[in-house]
C-alpha positions, -999 to +999 in steps of 0.1 A: -297-294+304-300-256+303-282-240+329-291-230+361-304-194+371-288-173+397-308-149+423-284-131+445-301-115+478-282-082+486-301-061+508-295-071+548-277-044+572-258-072+593-264-050+630-240-079+647-209-065+624-212-029+638-189-010+637-175-025+600-210-029+588-239-001+586-271+006+568-254+024+537-220-001+538-237-035+551-214-068+555-217-080+525-206-047+507-172-047+533-138-056+514-117-070+549-103-092+525-099-074+495-127-082+477-165-082+494-186-108+501-210-097+476-186-097+447-166-133+458-208-147+456-212-136+420-181-147+414-195-185+426-224-181+405-206-173+376-197-213+378-230-227+370-246-194+357-239-168+322-231-136+337-267-126+317-287-151+341-279-136+374-301-112+394-299-095+419-322-085+451-314-050+469-330-017+479-324+017+463-299+029+493-277+000+482-281-002+447-252+020+435-226+002+462-246-034+442-233-017+406-197+003+413-190-033+434-197-054+397-175-028+373-143-031+402-145-067+387-151-063+355-192-070+350-216-043+337-251-058+343-282-039+324-306-027+352-327-050+345-308-077+361-311-056+399-344-051+409-340-026+436-368-031+464-391+001+471-385-009+513-376-041+524-408-074+532-380-102+539-369-135+514-406-148+508-414-115+489-379-110+475-377-142+462-407-145+451-400-113+426-371-122+414-385-158+406-410-142+385-385-121+363-363-155+359-392-177+346-408-142+324-376-142+306-365-185+306-394-195+309-395-221+334-365-225+356-338-240+380-326-210+397-304-214+429-308-187+457-273-173+470-274-150+502-243-120+494-231-119+529-222-158+532-187-170+530-187-207+506-161-228+491-163-222+461-159-267+453-205-266+469-210-253+432-209-294+421-228-301+451-256-277+444-254-290+407-258-321+416-293-313+434-309-307+401-318-344+398-348-340+429-353-300+419-379-312+392-405-328+428-392-312+457-377-275+472-344-276+475-330-264+506-289-269+514-279-282+552-244-280+572-233-305+589-226-291+621-192-286+638-202-273+673-233-265+694-237-231+678-269-208+687-266-185+657-277-206+631-315-221+624-315-259+626-328-288+599-342-326+607-341-346+581-364-370+574-368-398+552-344-403+526-340-398+491-317-408+463-300-374+469-304-359+506-333-368+526-368-347+536-377-321+556-389-332+584-394-298+604-371-265+607-361-252+636-354-215+654-320-208+668-317-228+694-304-219+728-266-243+738-283-273+753-308-273+725-284-274+700-264-301+718-291-323+713-292-310+678-263-317+667-267-355+681-297-360+667-285-349+632-301-322+627-285-299+598-276-262+601-300-238+573-277-225+557-298-197+539-292-210+498-318-227+481-326-247+447-358-241+433-377-250+400-402-218+389-430-243+387-429-264+417-419-227+432-454-210+421-465-244+426-464-242+465-468-211+471-499-206+452-511-238+475-496-223+507-495-186+503-527-178+475-531-140+483-491-134+477-492-158+446-521-135+439-504-104+438-478-114+419-492-130+391-517-096+385-488-074+386-475-059+421-483-024+425-474-015+461-444-035+470-444-019+506-482-035+515-469-071+506-469-090+544-431-099+556-429-134+553-397-149+555-393-179+531-388-205+560-414-193+574-438-185+546-431-213+523-412-243+537-422-240+571-456-253+555-450-273+517-446-314+518-427-311+488-394-304+509-358-317+505-323-312+521-288-318+507-264-321+526-231-296+519-194-309+525-177-275+509-171-250+540-194-228+548-207-198+570-229-174+572-200-146+587-222-132+604-206-119+640-173-114+653-171-147+664-179-160+632-151-140+616-127-153+645-132-185+634-131-184+598-098-161+603-061-178+604-044-172+644-010-171+659+000-201+686-018-179+709-052-182+690-054-147+682-068-134+649-058-097+636-026-077+636-011-066+665+015-061+690+000-092+717+020-100+755+006-124+772-028-126+762-050-151+732-084-158+719-090-122+707-101-108+673-086-078+667-092-054+634-081-021+633-064-013+596-042+018+599-037+015+638-004+003+659-031-013+684-013-038+712-029-061+740-018-066+766-030-094+792-057-097+773-079-127+767-114-135+747-112-096+733-129-085+702-113-050+693-125-036+664-118-001+656-129+024+622-118+055+627-153+072+640-158+038+660-142+017+685-162-016+696-143-039+723-171-066+735-158-105+749-156-131+722-195-145+743-211-113+735-206-107+701-244-118+698-253-089+711-234-062+691-274-059+676-287-046+706-261-018+708-270-009+671-304-004+681-299+019+704-279+043+680-308+037+660-337+049+691-323+082+693-313+092+663-277+086+663-258+083+627-230+058+639-256+033+627-254+043+594-230+058+580-191+045+582-167+077+570-164+067+537-197+067+521-208+055+486-227+073+460-239+064+425-203+085+412-178+076+430-179+079+472-164+106+496-143+101+530-149+123+560-113+140+574-126+165+599-149+178+611-161+205+638-192+223+650-191+251+617-162+233+592-156+201+575-131+180+553-139+152+533-122+135+503-145+132+474-132+104+445-153+111+412-149+081+384-145+084+352-171+100+333-190+109+362-207+132+379-225+153+408-260+164+406-263+204+396-269+218+433-277+241+459-268+242+494-281+270+515-265+264+550-227+259+535-199+274+513-172+250+498-136+250+485-121+227+463-087+213+451-075+198+430-054+162+445-054+142+412-075+143+373-095+171+360-125+185+372-155+200+351-171+232+371-206+244+369-199+276+391-233+302+390-234+311+345-199+299+345-177+265+338-144+264+346-115+234+345-093+228+371-060+208+370-041+189+399-034+218+428-059+242+415-093+251+435-120+272+430-143+287+460-185+279+461-204+305+473-240+295+494-266+300+473-248+293+446-260+259+417-225+246+414-217+211+398-186+186+399-175+166+369-151+141+358-147+142+322-112+124+323-098+092+322-092+085+358-105+090+391-109+131+397-099+136+440-112+170+454-106+178+484-135+196+500-134+222+529-170+232+538-177+261+564-211+271+578-234+267+608-254+234+593-230+209+574-253+174+571-261+157+541-296+169+537-292+207+528-291+203+495-317+211+466-311+193+433-322+203+399-308+179+376-292+148+387-284+118+364-297+093+385-328+106+388-322+112+434-349+138+449 
């Protein structure tokens, strides 16, 4: 039997985990435990697929995060393996696009679709592989036996038993607490969002239940943004009569809220998770790296500090964090979009301090990478090399700076910073001007084709 192919969905944002998760560095790329959920997902996929049989669906904003994080674990993938949606259209178009690429390259294939922002024990890979025995007849989804009546997940109602799993009788949206208890007592399963599809069965069912979407992909998509935004559940699985659910015995959680993170992490004797000094405090979740944190007489609190933002909420209110993010977005506050550390295709920068007329960054450029040839109208920059060696284009000059050396870039001057060395280049950048935002940039040349 040919190996199964894998598709990793990596375009979500995860607003319920603000301030850890932001638009330009969402939860699947966070390294709370040393590696990111995305990196962990890729490593799991390698247990059932070859490195050249894994496709990632992401978007233009996150494509460099995908590539950078794969390079960190020693993976170099060709550009055609990273599918970049110009605009998000939910899971059905994304999965259809990926499966079409798989079929064009490998022919009719079994494909496992993984969300990139879940925890899943690696033992599940054997369970997933075993489900290939029914993939030529059914669209297979994987369910998880509930451990408590949770309101944050969708539910699956298993019907007629199959040699493996059962046919799906119906899908249910996220319920209230009392309804979740009824579902749990009735043997419903949590919907994990993990799927196994034969491309042949998938496209047959898509042609039957979404003929317009099927035709547009088969004829070649010209305007991806004009596709209807449809979830795989609502757009296909709820309509098809060929859907099966296989229960997963391995540990799984979607880690979508701080309550889920609290449940997932180890606790002390008083039920606290995280690093802090605690007195008369119980059942708290704390994440405040680099800070001495102390709680006294506090129970059921979520406390998250990222340096530029602080969240404190009751453990029972973690689902409401997305409402807070919506408020920031409605008033155009970029605190919902950017961390202090911002990733770029050439590396990243970290904001150290800023006020009205100055901004200080630490800029890290990966070996062999360079920034665009650019100019700023409203700010000057002073660069000080901390480590590595910098190659600098400054107007019509090219200069080389070593550790401890510096240069000044006047406003209105074309300039470029590059690292041709073998180690990362670190530069302290001091910006001075009356306007210091990132959109004050004119690019003349760019290796990454940014406008």
